[in-house]
All heavy atoms as a GROMACS GRO file, in nm:
protein
  642
    1MET      N    1   1.130   2.382   1.650
    1MET     CA    2   1.094   2.299   1.536
    1MET      C    3   0.986   2.201   1.580
    1MET      O    4   0.993   2.144   1.688
    1MET     CB    5   1.219   2.225   1.487
    1MET     CG    6   1.195   2.142   1.364
    1MET     SD    7   1.342   2.061   1.300
    1MET     CE    8   1.438   2.200   1.246
    2ALA      N    9   0.888   2.181   1.497
    2ALA     CA   10   0.775   2.095   1.530
    2ALA      C   11   0.813   1.947   1.518
    2ALA      O   12   0.901   1.909   1.440
    2ALA     CB   13   0.659   2.126   1.438
    3ILE      N   14   0.742   1.866   1.594
    3ILE     CA   15   0.769   1.722   1.596
    3ILE      C   16   0.758   1.661   1.458
    3ILE      O   17   0.839   1.577   1.419
    3ILE     CB   18   0.678   1.648   1.697
    3ILE    CG1   19   0.719   1.501   1.704
    3ILE    CG2   20   0.533   1.665   1.663
    3ILE    CD1   21   0.652   1.424   1.815
    4TYR      N   22   0.656   1.702   1.382
    4TYR     CA   23   0.638   1.639   1.252
    4TYR      C   24   0.754   1.669   1.158
    4TYR      O   25   0.793   1.586   1.075
    4TYR     CB   26   0.504   1.675   1.188
    4TYR     CG   27   0.472   1.822   1.178
    4TYR    CD1   28   0.514   1.896   1.069
    4TYR    CD2   29   0.400   1.887   1.278
    4TYR    CE1   30   0.485   2.031   1.059
    4TYR    CE2   31   0.370   2.022   1.268
    4TYR     CZ   32   0.413   2.093   1.159
    4TYR     OH   33   0.386   2.226   1.149
    5THR      N   34   0.815   1.786   1.172
    5THR     CA   35   0.933   1.819   1.092
    5THR      C   36   1.051   1.732   1.133
    5THR      O   37   1.124   1.682   1.048
    5THR     CB   38   0.969   1.968   1.110
    5THR    OG1   39   0.855   2.047   1.078
    5THR    CG2   40   1.085   2.007   1.021
    6ARG      N   41   1.066   1.713   1.262
    6ARG     CA   42   1.179   1.633   1.311
    6ARG      C   43   1.167   1.488   1.269
    6ARG      O   44   1.264   1.428   1.225
    6ARG     CB   45   1.190   1.644   1.463
    6ARG     CG   46   1.235   1.783   1.504
    6ARG     CD   47   1.334   1.779   1.613
    6ARG     NE   48   1.399   1.910   1.620
    6ARG     CZ   49   1.456   1.957   1.727
    6ARG    NH1   50   1.457   1.887   1.839
    6ARG    NH2   51   1.515   2.075   1.725
    7ILE      N   52   1.048   1.429   1.281
    7ILE     CA   53   1.038   1.287   1.245
    7ILE      C   54   1.053   1.268   1.094
    7ILE      O   55   1.109   1.168   1.050
    7ILE     CB   56   0.910   1.219   1.299
    7ILE    CG1   57   0.783   1.280   1.243
    7ILE    CG2   58   0.909   1.219   1.451
    7ILE    CD1   59   0.656   1.204   1.278
    8ARG      N   60   1.008   1.364   1.016
    8ARG     CA   61   1.027   1.356   0.870
    8ARG      C   62   1.176   1.367   0.836
    8ARG      O   63   1.229   1.287   0.759
    8ARG     CB   64   0.949   1.465   0.798
    8ARG     CG   65   0.962   1.453   0.645
    8ARG     CD   66   0.906   1.572   0.571
    8ARG     NE   67   0.987   1.689   0.604
    8ARG     CZ   68   0.937   1.806   0.646
    8ARG    NH1   69   0.808   1.824   0.660
    8ARG    NH2   70   1.018   1.906   0.674
    9ASP      N   71   1.245   1.464   0.897
    9ASP     CA   72   1.387   1.482   0.870
    9ASP      C   73   1.468   1.360   0.911
    9ASP      O   74   1.557   1.316   0.838
    9ASP     CB   75   1.441   1.607   0.941
    9ASP     CG   76   1.388   1.737   0.880
    9ASP    OD1   77   1.331   1.733   0.768
    9ASP    OD2   78   1.405   1.842   0.946
   10LEU      N   79   1.437   1.304   1.028
   10LEU     CA   80   1.509   1.185   1.074
   10LEU      C   81   1.486   1.068   0.979
   10LEU      O   82   1.580   0.993   0.949
   10LEU     CB   83   1.465   1.148   1.216
   10LEU     CG   84   1.514   1.241   1.326
   10LEU    CD1   85   1.437   1.217   1.455
   10LEU    CD2   86   1.664   1.224   1.349
   11ARG      N   87   1.364   1.052   0.933
   11ARG     CA   88   1.333   0.943   0.839
   11ARG      C   89   1.408   0.964   0.709
   11ARG      O   90   1.471   0.871   0.656
   11ARG     CB   91   1.182   0.937   0.814
   11ARG     CG   92   1.143   0.830   0.713
   11ARG     CD   93   0.994   0.829   0.686
   11ARG     NE   94   0.942   0.955   0.634
   11ARG     CZ   95   0.955   0.997   0.507
   11ARG    NH1   96   1.020   0.923   0.417
   11ARG    NH2   97   0.904   1.111   0.469
   12GLU      N   98   1.403   1.085   0.656
   12GLU     CA   99   1.469   1.113   0.528
   12GLU      C  100   1.620   1.101   0.540
   12GLU      O  101   1.686   1.055   0.445
   12GLU     CB  102   1.430   1.253   0.479
   12GLU     CG  103   1.286   1.259   0.431
   12GLU     CD  104   1.241   1.399   0.392
   12GLU    OE1  105   1.312   1.498   0.422
   12GLU    OE2  106   1.132   1.409   0.331
   13ASP      N  107   1.679   1.137   0.654
   13ASP     CA  108   1.824   1.122   0.675
   13ASP      C  109   1.866   0.977   0.663
   13ASP      O  110   1.980   0.947   0.626
   13ASP     CB  111   1.866   1.176   0.812
   13ASP     CG  112   1.861   1.327   0.821
   13ASP    OD1  113   1.848   1.394   0.716
   13ASP    OD2  114   1.867   1.380   0.935
   14ARG      N  115   1.776   0.886   0.694
   14ARG     CA  116   1.806   0.742   0.688
   14ARG      C  117   1.761   0.679   0.557
   14ARG      O  118   1.776   0.560   0.538
   14ARG     CB  119   1.739   0.673   0.806
   14ARG     CG  120   1.810   0.704   0.937
   14ARG     CD  121   1.720   0.677   1.056
   14ARG     NE  122   1.788   0.701   1.181
   14ARG     CZ  123   1.813   0.821   1.234
   14ARG    NH1  124   1.775   0.930   1.170
   14ARG    NH2  125   1.876   0.834   1.349
   15ASP      N  126   1.706   0.761   0.469
   15ASP     CA  127   1.653   0.711   0.340
   15ASP      C  128   1.549   0.602   0.359
   15ASP      O  129   1.542   0.506   0.284
   15ASP     CB  130   1.768   0.660   0.249
   15ASP     CG  131   1.860   0.772   0.206
   15ASP    OD1  132   1.811   0.883   0.181
   15ASP    OD2  133   1.982   0.747   0.196
   16TRP      N  134   1.466   0.618   0.462
   16TRP     CA  135   1.356   0.526   0.488
   16TRP      C  136   1.228   0.582   0.427
   16TRP      O  137   1.211   0.703   0.417
   16TRP     CB  138   1.333   0.507   0.637
   16TRP     CG  139   1.441   0.432   0.708
   16TRP    CD1  140   1.540   0.356   0.653
   16TRP    CD2  141   1.462   0.426   0.849
   16TRP    NE1  142   1.620   0.303   0.751
   16TRP    CE2  143   1.574   0.344   0.873
   16TRP    CE3  144   1.396   0.481   0.957
   16TRP    CZ2  145   1.621   0.317   1.000
   16TRP    CZ3  146   1.443   0.453   1.085
   16TRP    CH2  147   1.554   0.372   1.106
   17THR      N  148   1.139   0.493   0.389
   17THR     CA  149   1.009   0.536   0.340
   17THR      C  150   0.913   0.546   0.459
   17THR      O  151   0.938   0.490   0.567
   17THR     CB  152   0.951   0.434   0.240
   17THR    OG1  153   0.928   0.309   0.309
   17THR    CG2  154   1.044   0.413   0.121
   18GLN      N  155   0.802   0.615   0.436
   18GLN     CA  156   0.699   0.622   0.540
   18GLN      C  157   0.647   0.482   0.570
   18GLN      O  158   0.618   0.450   0.686
   18GLN     CB  159   0.585   0.712   0.495
   18GLN     CG  160   0.621   0.858   0.493
   18GLN     CD  161   0.508   0.946   0.447
   18GLN    OE1  162   0.415   0.900   0.379
   18GLN    NE2  163   0.513   1.073   0.482
   19LYS      N  164   0.637   0.399   0.469
   19LYS     CA  165   0.588   0.263   0.489
   19LYS      C  166   0.681   0.184   0.581
   19LYS      O  167   0.635   0.111   0.668
   19LYS     CB  168   0.573   0.191   0.355
   19LYS     CG  169   0.516   0.053   0.369
   19LYS     CD  170   0.496  -0.015   0.236
   19LYS     CE  171   0.437  -0.153   0.263
   19LYS     NZ  172   0.435  -0.238   0.151
   20GLN      N  173   0.814   0.200   0.563
   20GLN     CA  174   0.909   0.128   0.648
   20GLN      C  175   0.893   0.169   0.794
   20GLN      O  176   0.892   0.083   0.883
   20GLN     CB  177   1.052   0.155   0.601
   20GLN     CG  178   1.087   0.087   0.471
   20GLN     CD  179   1.223   0.130   0.420
   20GLN    OE1  180   1.249   0.249   0.404
   20GLN    NE2  181   1.309   0.033   0.395
   21VAL      N  182   0.882   0.298   0.820
   21VAL     CA  183   0.867   0.344   0.958
   21VAL      C  184   0.732   0.300   1.013
   21VAL      O  185   0.723   0.257   1.128
   21VAL     CB  186   0.885   0.497   0.968
   21VAL    CG1  187   0.864   0.544   1.111
   21VAL    CG2  188   1.023   0.539   0.919
   22ALA      N  189   0.628   0.308   0.933
   22ALA     CA  190   0.496   0.263   0.977
   22ALA      C  191   0.500   0.116   1.020
   22ALA      O  192   0.441   0.080   1.122
   22ALA     CB  193   0.394   0.283   0.865
   23GLU      N  194   0.570   0.034   0.945
   23GLU     CA  195   0.582  -0.107   0.981
   23GLU      C  196   0.654  -0.125   1.113
   23GLU      O  197   0.618  -0.210   1.194
   23GLU     CB  198   0.652  -0.184   0.869
   23GLU     CG  199   0.565  -0.201   0.746
   23GLU     CD  200   0.638  -0.261   0.627
   23GLU    OE1  201   0.762  -0.284   0.634
   23GLU    OE2  202   0.571  -0.285   0.525
   24MET      N  203   0.757  -0.043   1.138
   24MET     CA  204   0.829  -0.050   1.266
   24MET      C  205   0.737  -0.011   1.382
   24MET      O  206   0.755  -0.060   1.495
   24MET     CB  207   0.951   0.042   1.264
   24MET     CG  208   1.062  -0.005   1.172
   24MET     SD  209   1.200   0.110   1.180
   24MET     CE  210   1.233   0.136   1.007
   25LEU      N  211   0.641   0.077   1.355
   25LEU     CA  212   0.546   0.121   1.457
   25LEU      C  213   0.422   0.032   1.463
   25LEU      O  214   0.335   0.054   1.547
   25LEU     CB  215   0.500   0.265   1.428
   25LEU     CG  216   0.602   0.375   1.446
   25LEU    CD1  217   0.543   0.508   1.401
   25LEU    CD2  218   0.648   0.384   1.590
   26HIS      N  219   0.415  -0.066   1.374
   26HIS     CA  220   0.298  -0.154   1.365
   26HIS      C  221   0.171  -0.073   1.338
   26HIS      O  222   0.069  -0.091   1.404
   26HIS     CB  223   0.283  -0.240   1.490
   26HIS     CG  224   0.406  -0.318   1.522
   26HIS    ND1  225   0.448  -0.425   1.447
   26HIS    CD2  226   0.500  -0.303   1.620
   26HIS    CE1  227   0.561  -0.472   1.497
   26HIS    NE2  228   0.594  -0.400   1.601
   27THR      N  229   0.182   0.017   1.242
   27THR     CA  230   0.069   0.099   1.200
   27THR      C  231   0.068   0.107   1.048
   27THR      O  232   0.151   0.046   0.982
   27THR     CB  233   0.075   0.239   1.266
   27THR    OG1  234  -0.049   0.306   1.246
   27THR    CG2  235   0.189   0.324   1.213
   28THR      N  236  -0.025   0.181   0.993
   28THR     CA  237  -0.032   0.194   0.848
   28THR      C  238   0.050   0.314   0.800
   28THR      O  239   0.080   0.405   0.877
   28THR     CB  240  -0.178   0.215   0.803
   28THR    OG1  241  -0.225   0.340   0.856
   28THR    CG2  242  -0.267   0.100   0.849
   29ARG      N  243   0.084   0.313   0.673
   29ARG     CA  244   0.155   0.426   0.615
   29ARG      C  245   0.069   0.552   0.624
   29ARG      O  246   0.119   0.660   0.651
   29ARG     CB  247   0.194   0.399   0.469
   29ARG     CG  248   0.289   0.507   0.416
   29ARG     CD  249   0.286   0.519   0.266
   29ARG     NE  250   0.156   0.556   0.213
   29ARG     CZ  251   0.107   0.683   0.211
   29ARG    NH1  252   0.176   0.781   0.261
   29ARG    NH2  253  -0.011   0.706   0.158
   30THR      N  254  -0.060   0.537   0.605
   30THR     CA  255  -0.151   0.651   0.613
   30THR      C  256  -0.147   0.715   0.751
   30THR      O  257  -0.143   0.837   0.764
   30THR     CB  258  -0.295   0.607   0.579
   30THR    OG1  259  -0.295   0.547   0.449
   30THR    CG2  260  -0.390   0.724   0.580
   31SER      N  261  -0.147   0.633   0.856
   31SER     CA  262  -0.140   0.686   0.992
   31SER      C  263  -0.008   0.756   1.017
   31SER      O  264  -0.004   0.864   1.075
   31SER     CB  265  -0.157   0.573   1.094
   31SER     OG  266  -0.287   0.520   1.087
   32TYR      N  267   0.101   0.694   0.971
   32TYR     CA  268   0.232   0.757   0.990
   32TYR      C  269   0.241   0.887   0.911
   32TYR      O  270   0.293   0.988   0.961
   32TYR     CB  271   0.347   0.663   0.952
   32TYR     CG  272   0.479   0.729   0.977
   32TYR    CD1  273   0.529   0.740   1.105
   32TYR    CD2  274   0.551   0.787   0.873
   32TYR    CE1  275   0.648   0.806   1.130
   32TYR    CE2  276   0.670   0.853   0.896
   32TYR     CZ  277   0.718   0.862   1.025
   32TYR     OH  278   0.835   0.928   1.050
   33CYS      N  279   0.188   0.889   0.792
   33CYS     CA  280   0.187   1.010   0.709
   33CYS      C  281   0.114   1.122   0.783
   33CYS      O  282   0.156   1.238   0.780
   33CYS     CB  283   0.121   0.980   0.575
   33CYS     SG  284   0.115   1.121   0.463
   34ALA      N  285   0.005   1.089   0.850
   34ALA     CA  286  -0.070   1.189   0.927
   34ALA      C  287   0.015   1.245   1.041
   34ALA      O  288   0.002   1.363   1.075
   34ALA     CB  289  -0.199   1.128   0.980
   35TYR      N  290   0.103   1.163   1.100
   35TYR     CA  291   0.195   1.214   1.203
   35TYR      C  292   0.289   1.318   1.141
   35TYR      O  293   0.309   1.426   1.197
   35TYR     CB  294   0.282   1.102   1.261
   35TYR     CG  295   0.210   0.996   1.342
   35TYR    CD1  296   0.270   0.873   1.362
   35TYR    CD2  297   0.085   1.017   1.398
   35TYR    CE1  298   0.209   0.774   1.437
   35TYR    CE2  299   0.023   0.919   1.474
   35TYR     CZ  300   0.086   0.798   1.491
   35TYR     OH  301   0.026   0.700   1.566
   36GLU      N  302   0.349   1.282   1.028
   36GLU     CA  303   0.446   1.371   0.963
   36GLU      C  304   0.383   1.501   0.914
   36GLU      O  305   0.451   1.602   0.904
   36GLU     CB  306   0.516   1.301   0.846
   36GLU     CG  307   0.623   1.207   0.889
   36GLU     CD  308   0.714   1.165   0.774
   36GLU    OE1  309   0.702   1.219   0.662
   36GLU    OE2  310   0.799   1.078   0.798
   37ASN      N  311   0.256   1.497   0.882
   37ASN     CA  312   0.187   1.616   0.832
   37ASN      C  313   0.121   1.696   0.943
   37ASN      O  314   0.057   1.798   0.917
   37ASN     CB  315   0.085   1.578   0.725
   37ASN     CG  316   0.152   1.532   0.598
   37ASN    OD1  317   0.250   1.591   0.554
   37ASN    ND2  318   0.102   1.426   0.539
   38GLY      N  319   0.133   1.649   1.066
   38GLY     CA  320   0.074   1.720   1.179
   38GLY      C  321  -0.077   1.711   1.186
   38GLY      O  322  -0.141   1.788   1.257
   39VAL      N  323  -0.134   1.615   1.114
   39VAL     CA  324  -0.279   1.597   1.112
   39VAL      C  325  -0.326   1.521   1.237
   39VAL      O  326  -0.430   1.551   1.293
   39VAL     CB  327  -0.323   1.521   0.985
   39VAL    CG1  328  -0.471   1.487   0.987
   39VAL    CG2  329  -0.288   1.603   0.862
   40THR      N  330  -0.246   1.425   1.280
   40THR     CA  331  -0.277   1.341   1.394
   40THR      C  332  -0.168   1.355   1.499
   40THR      O  333  -0.049   1.353   1.465
   40THR     CB  334  -0.286   1.193   1.352
   40THR    OG1  335  -0.383   1.180   1.248
   40THR    CG2  336  -0.324   1.103   1.468
   41GLU      N  337  -0.208   1.368   1.625
   41GLU     CA  338  -0.110   1.371   1.733
   41GLU      C  339  -0.056   1.230   1.755
   41GLU      O  340  -0.129   1.132   1.744
   41GLU     CB  341  -0.173   1.422   1.862
   41GLU     CG  342  -0.200   1.571   1.858
   41GLU     CD  343  -0.241   1.625   1.993
   41GLU    OE1  344  -0.204   1.565   2.097
   41GLU    OE2  345  -0.311   1.726   1.994
   42ILE      N  346   0.071   1.224   1.788
   42ILE     CA  347   0.136   1.096   1.813
   42ILE      C  348   0.113   1.056   1.958
   42ILE      O  349   0.143   1.133   2.049
   42ILE     CB  350   0.287   1.105   1.784
   42ILE    CG1  351   0.310   1.151   1.640
   42ILE    CG2  352   0.355   0.972   1.810
   42ILE    CD1  353   0.454   1.183   1.609
   43GLY      N  354   0.061   0.937   1.977
   43GLY     CA  355   0.038   0.887   2.113
   43GLY      C  356   0.170   0.861   2.184
   43GLY      O  357   0.276   0.846   2.121
   44LEU      N  358   0.165   0.856   2.315
   44LEU     CA  359   0.285   0.840   2.396
   44LEU      C  360   0.364   0.715   2.360
   44LEU      O  361   0.486   0.719   2.345
   44LEU     CB  362   0.248   0.840   2.544
   44LEU     CG  363   0.364   0.829   2.643
   44LEU    CD1  364   0.462   0.945   2.622
   44LEU    CD2  365   0.313   0.827   2.784
   45GLU      N  366   0.295   0.604   2.342
   45GLU     CA  367   0.362   0.478   2.309
   45GLU      C  368   0.440   0.490   2.177
   45GLU      O  369   0.556   0.450   2.168
   45GLU     CB  370   0.261   0.365   2.300
   45GLU     CG  371   0.323   0.228   2.280
   45GLU     CD  372   0.218   0.119   2.284
   45GLU    OE1  373   0.137   0.115   2.378
   45GLU    OE2  374   0.220   0.037   2.190
   46ASN      N  375   0.378   0.548   2.075
   46ASN     CA  376   0.447   0.565   1.947
   46ASN      C  377   0.556   0.672   1.954
   46ASN      O  378   0.656   0.661   1.885
   46ASN     CB  379   0.347   0.597   1.836
   46ASN     CG  380   0.278   0.474   1.784
   46ASN    OD1  381   0.328   0.362   1.798
   46ASN    ND2  382   0.162   0.491   1.727
   47LEU      N  383   0.537   0.772   2.036
   47LEU     CA  384   0.640   0.874   2.054
   47LEU      C  385   0.767   0.812   2.112
   47LEU      O  386   0.878   0.836   2.064
   47LEU     CB  387   0.588   0.986   2.144
   47LEU     CG  388   0.678   1.106   2.164
   47LEU    CD1  389   0.703   1.178   2.032
   47LEU    CD2  390   0.617   1.201   2.265
   48ILE      N  391   0.748   0.729   2.214
   48ILE     CA  392   0.863   0.660   2.275
   48ILE      C  393   0.926   0.566   2.174
   48ILE      O  394   1.049   0.559   2.162
   48ILE     CB  395   0.818   0.585   2.402
   48ILE    CG1  396   0.779   0.686   2.511
   48ILE    CG2  397   0.928   0.490   2.451
   48ILE    CD1  398   0.707   0.625   2.630
   49ARG      N  399   0.844   0.494   2.100
   49ARG     CA  400   0.896   0.401   1.998
   49ARG      C  401   0.974   0.475   1.890
   49ARG      O  402   1.080   0.429   1.847
   49ARG     CB  403   0.780   0.321   1.938
   49ARG     CG  404   0.824   0.217   1.840
   49ARG     CD  405   0.896   0.100   1.907
   49ARG     NE  406   0.947   0.013   1.803
   49ARG     CZ  407   1.076  -0.017   1.786
   49ARG    NH1  408   1.166   0.028   1.869
   49ARG    NH2  409   1.113  -0.094   1.687
   50LEU      N  410   0.924   0.591   1.847
   50LEU     CA  411   0.997   0.671   1.746
   50LEU      C  412   1.133   0.715   1.800
   50LEU      O  413   1.233   0.713   1.727
   50LEU     CB  414   0.915   0.792   1.702
   50LEU     CG  415   0.802   0.762   1.605
   50LEU    CD1  416   0.710   0.883   1.592
   50LEU    CD2  417   0.857   0.723   1.469
   51ALA      N  418   1.137   0.755   1.926
   51ALA     CA  419   1.265   0.794   1.987
   51ALA      C  420   1.362   0.676   1.986
   51ALA      O  421   1.481   0.691   1.957
   51ALA     CB  422   1.244   0.846   2.128
   52GLU      N  423   1.311   0.556   2.013
   52GLU     CA  424   1.395   0.436   2.009
   52GLU      C  425   1.442   0.406   1.867
   52GLU      O  426   1.559   0.376   1.844
   52GLU     CB  427   1.319   0.316   2.066
   52GLU     CG  428   1.294   0.325   2.215
   52GLU     CD  429   1.200   0.217   2.266
   52GLU    OE1  430   1.131   0.151   2.185
   52GLU    OE2  431   1.193   0.201   2.389
   53ILE      N  432   1.350   0.413   1.772
   53ILE     CA  433   1.383   0.384   1.632
   53ILE      C  434   1.491   0.479   1.580
   53ILE      O  435   1.585   0.438   1.513
   53ILE     CB  436   1.256   0.394   1.544
   53ILE    CG1  437   1.162   0.277   1.572
   53ILE    CG2  438   1.290   0.402   1.396
   53ILE    CD1  439   1.022   0.293   1.512
   54TYR      N  440   1.477   0.607   1.614
   54TYR     CA  441   1.570   0.708   1.564
   54TYR      C  442   1.689   0.732   1.657
   54TYR      O  443   1.770   0.820   1.632
   54TYR     CB  444   1.496   0.839   1.538
   54TYR     CG  445   1.400   0.831   1.422
   54TYR    CD1  446   1.267   0.868   1.437
   54TYR    CD2  447   1.440   0.784   1.298
   54TYR    CE1  448   1.177   0.861   1.330
   54TYR    CE2  449   1.352   0.775   1.192
   54TYR     CZ  450   1.222   0.814   1.209
   54TYR     OH  451   1.134   0.806   1.104
   55HIS      N  452   1.698   0.654   1.765
   55HIS     CA  453   1.809   0.665   1.860
   55HIS      C  454   1.826   0.809   1.908
   55HIS      O  455   1.934   0.868   1.900
   55HIS     CB  456   1.940   0.612   1.800
   55HIS     CG  457   1.930   0.471   1.753
   55HIS    ND1  458   1.923   0.365   1.839
   55HIS    CD2  459   1.920   0.420   1.627
   55HIS    CE1  460   1.911   0.253   1.768
   55HIS    NE2  461   1.908   0.284   1.640
   56THR      N  462   1.716   0.864   1.958
   56THR     CA  463   1.717   1.000   2.010
   56THR      C  464   1.626   1.003   2.132
   56THR      O  465   1.583   0.899   2.181
   56THR     CB  466   1.672   1.100   1.901
   56THR    OG1  467   1.699   1.233   1.946
   56THR    CG2  468   1.526   1.086   1.863
   57SER      N  469   1.600   1.122   2.184
   57SER     CA  470   1.513   1.135   2.301
   57SER      C  471   1.377   1.189   2.260
   57SER      O  472   1.363   1.254   2.156
   57SER     CB  473   1.577   1.229   2.404
   57SER     OG  474   1.580   1.361   2.353
   58VAL      N  475   1.279   1.164   2.344
   58VAL     CA  476   1.147   1.221   2.324
   58VAL      C  477   1.156   1.373   2.327
   58VAL      O  478   1.091   1.442   2.249
   58VAL     CB  479   1.047   1.167   2.428
   58VAL    CG1  480   0.915   1.241   2.424
   58VAL    CG2  481   1.025   1.017   2.409
   59ASP      N  482   1.241   1.426   2.415
   59ASP     CA  483   1.260   1.572   2.423
   59ASP      C  484   1.307   1.628   2.289
   59ASP      O  485   1.262   1.735   2.247
   59ASP     CB  486   1.359   1.610   2.532
   59ASP     CG  487   1.299   1.606   2.671
   59ASP    OD1  488   1.178   1.578   2.684
   59ASP    OD2  489   1.374   1.630   2.768
   60TYR      N  490   1.396   1.558   2.221
   60TYR     CA  491   1.442   1.604   2.091
   60TYR      C  492   1.327   1.604   1.990
   60TYR      O  493   1.307   1.701   1.918
   60TYR     CB  494   1.558   1.518   2.038
   60TYR     CG  495   1.602   1.561   1.900
   60TYR    CD1  496   1.680   1.674   1.883
   60TYR    CD2  497   1.560   1.490   1.788
   60TYR    CE1  498   1.717   1.717   1.757
   60TYR    CE2  499   1.597   1.532   1.660
   60TYR     CZ  500   1.676   1.645   1.645
   60TYR     OH  501   1.711   1.687   1.519
   61LEU      N  502   1.250   1.496   1.988
   61LEU     CA  503   1.138   1.488   1.895
   61LEU      C  504   1.037   1.600   1.920
   61LEU      O  505   0.981   1.656   1.827
   61LEU     CB  506   1.067   1.353   1.906
   61LEU     CG  507   1.148   1.230   1.862
   61LEU    CD1  508   1.066   1.104   1.884
   61LEU    CD2  509   1.194   1.242   1.719
   62LEU      N  510   1.015   1.634   2.047
   62LEU     CA  511   0.920   1.738   2.083
   62LEU      C  512   0.974   1.879   2.066
   62LEU      O  513   0.901   1.976   2.082
   62LEU     CB  514   0.873   1.718   2.228
   62LEU     CG  515   0.791   1.592   2.256
   62LEU    CD1  516   0.767   1.577   2.405
   62LEU    CD2  517   0.660   1.596   2.179
   63GLY      N  518   1.103   1.891   2.036
   63GLY     CA  519   1.162   2.023   2.017
   63GLY      C  520   1.201   2.091   2.146
   63GLY      O  521   1.225   2.212   2.149
   64LEU      N  522   1.211   2.014   2.256
   64LEU     CA  523   1.249   2.071   2.385
   64LEU      C  524   1.400   2.086   2.398
   64LEU      O  525   1.448   2.155   2.488
   64LEU     CB  526   1.193   1.986   2.499
   64LEU     CG  527   1.041   1.974   2.502
   64LEU    CD1  528   0.997   1.876   2.610
   64LEU    CD2  529   0.978   2.111   2.523
   65THR      N  530   1.474   2.016   2.313
   65THR     CA  531   1.619   2.026   2.310
   65THR      C  532   1.665   2.009   2.166
   65THR      O  533   1.595   1.948   2.085
   65THR     CB  534   1.686   1.919   2.400
   65THR    OG1  535   1.828   1.937   2.397
   65THR    CG2  536   1.653   1.777   2.355
   66ASP      N  537   1.782   2.062   2.137
   66ASP     CA  538   1.841   2.041   2.005
   66ASP      C  539   1.947   1.932   2.010
   66ASP      O  540   2.011   1.902   1.910
   66ASP     CB  541   1.901   2.171   1.952
   66ASP     CG  542   1.792   2.270   1.912
   66ASP    OD1  543   1.683   2.226   1.869
   66ASP    OD2  544   1.815   2.391   1.924
   67GLU      N  545   1.967   1.872   2.127
   67GLU     CA  546   2.062   1.763   2.146
   67GLU      C  547   1.999   1.635   2.096
   67GLU      O  548   1.901   1.586   2.155
   67GLU     CB  549   2.101   1.750   2.293
   67GLU     CG  550   2.197   1.637   2.322
   67GLU     CD  551   2.330   1.651   2.250
   67GLU    OE1  552   2.390   1.759   2.254
   67GLU    OE2  553   2.372   1.550   2.188
   68GLN      N  554   2.052   1.581   1.988
   68GLN     CA  555   1.991   1.464   1.926
   68GLN      C  556   2.025   1.333   1.997
   68GLN      O  557   1.950   1.237   1.990
   68GLN     CB  558   2.034   1.456   1.779
   68GLN     CG  559   1.946   1.369   1.696
   68GLN     CD  560   1.973   1.382   1.548
   68GLN    OE1  561   2.039   1.475   1.502
   68GLN    NE2  562   1.921   1.290   1.471
   69ARG      N  563   2.138   1.330   2.066
   69ARG     CA  564   2.176   1.206   2.135
   69ARG      C  565   2.076   1.175   2.246
   69ARG      O  566   2.033   1.265   2.318
   69ARG     CB  567   2.315   1.217   2.196
   69ARG     CG  568   2.425   1.214   2.094
   69ARG     CD  569   2.559   1.217   2.158
   69ARG     NE  570   2.563   1.336   2.245
   69ARG     CZ  571   2.664   1.368   2.324
   69ARG    NH1  572   2.770   1.293   2.328
   69ARG    NH2  573   2.660   1.477   2.398
   70PRO      N  574   2.041   1.047   2.261
   70PRO     CA  575   1.944   1.011   2.365
   70PRO      C  576   2.007   1.020   2.504
   70PRO      O  577   2.129   1.012   2.518
   70PRO     CB  578   1.906   0.867   2.330
   70PRO     CG  579   2.025   0.814   2.259
   70PRO     CD  580   2.083   0.932   2.184
   71TYR      N  581   1.921   1.033   2.603
   71TYR     CA  582   1.967   1.031   2.742
   71TYR      C  583   2.001   0.887   2.780
   71TYR      O  584   1.945   0.794   2.723
   71TYR     CB  585   1.857   1.079   2.836
   71TYR     CG  586   1.802   1.216   2.804
   71TYR    CD1  587   1.668   1.235   2.780
   71TYR    CD2  588   1.886   1.327   2.800
   71TYR    CE1  589   1.617   1.361   2.752
   71TYR    CE2  590   1.837   1.453   2.772
   71TYR     CZ  591   1.702   1.469   2.749
   71TYR     OH  592   1.651   1.594   2.722
   72PRO      N  593   2.089   0.870   2.878
   72PRO     CA  594   2.113   0.734   2.926
   72PRO      C  595   1.983   0.679   2.987
   72PRO      O  596   1.910   0.751   3.054
   72PRO     CB  597   2.218   0.752   3.035
   72PRO     CG  598   2.276   0.887   3.014
   72PRO     CD  599   2.172   0.968   2.944
   73ARG      N  600   1.952   0.556   2.957
   73ARG     CA  601   1.830   0.495   3.007
   73ARG      C  602   1.858   0.410   3.131
   73ARG      O  603   1.965   0.350   3.141
   73ARG     CB  604   1.766   0.408   2.900
   73ARG     CG  605   1.718   0.491   2.785
   73ARG     CD  606   1.641   0.405   2.689
   73ARG     NE  607   1.597   0.490   2.580
   73ARG     CZ  608   1.472   0.495   2.538
   73ARG    NH1  609   1.383   0.417   2.591
   73ARG    NH2  610   1.439   0.574   2.440
   74ALA      N  611   1.760   0.405   3.217
   74ALA     CA  612   1.770   0.318   3.334
   74ALA      C  613   1.765   0.173   3.288
   74ALA      O  614   1.695   0.140   3.192
   74ALA     CB  615   1.656   0.346   3.431
   75LYS      N  616   1.840   0.090   3.355
   75LYS     CA  617   1.840  -0.053   3.320
   75LYS      C  618   1.714  -0.117   3.374
   75LYS      O  619   1.672  -0.090   3.486
   75LYS     CB  620   1.963  -0.121   3.376
   75LYS     CG  621   2.090  -0.072   3.310
   75LYS     CD  622   2.211  -0.147   3.359
   75LYS     CE  623   2.334  -0.089   3.289
   75LYS     NZ  624   2.453  -0.160   3.322
   76LYS      N  625   1.653  -0.202   3.291
   76LYS     CA  626   1.533  -0.273   3.333
   76LYS      C  627   1.572  -0.382   3.434
   76LYS      O  628   1.672  -0.450   3.416
   76LYS     CB  629   1.462  -0.334   3.212
   76LYS     CG  630   1.408  -0.228   3.119
   76LYS     CD  631   1.335  -0.292   3.004
   76LYS     CE  632   1.284  -0.183   2.910
   76LYS     NZ  633   1.216  -0.239   2.796
   77LYS      N  634   1.489  -0.395   3.536
   77LYS     CA  635   1.519  -0.496   3.640
   77LYS      C  636   1.436  -0.619   3.619
   77LYS      O  637   1.338  -0.625   3.560
   77LYS     CB  638   1.489  -0.437   3.777
   77LYS     CG  639   1.581  -0.322   3.808
   77LYS     CD  640   1.551  -0.265   3.942
   77LYS     CE  641   1.645  -0.146   3.967
   77LYS     NZ  642   1.627  -0.089   4.095
   0.00000   0.00000   0.00000
């Protein structure tokens, strides 16, 4: 499954608008819409932020795993 399908499905599962997610990413709705439509590639920083927002892993967003639960994260020192 493609990343844009996963981020759209995750957003819709939460009944969030594209504008709401765009605000969480500090970007415009138009830019976020381009992510969901596969028009624009998602930069690493926003990819990590999306994984945090949706409480999942980058691997899940990229379609490398079907396990939606995030991996345990290292504690910041």
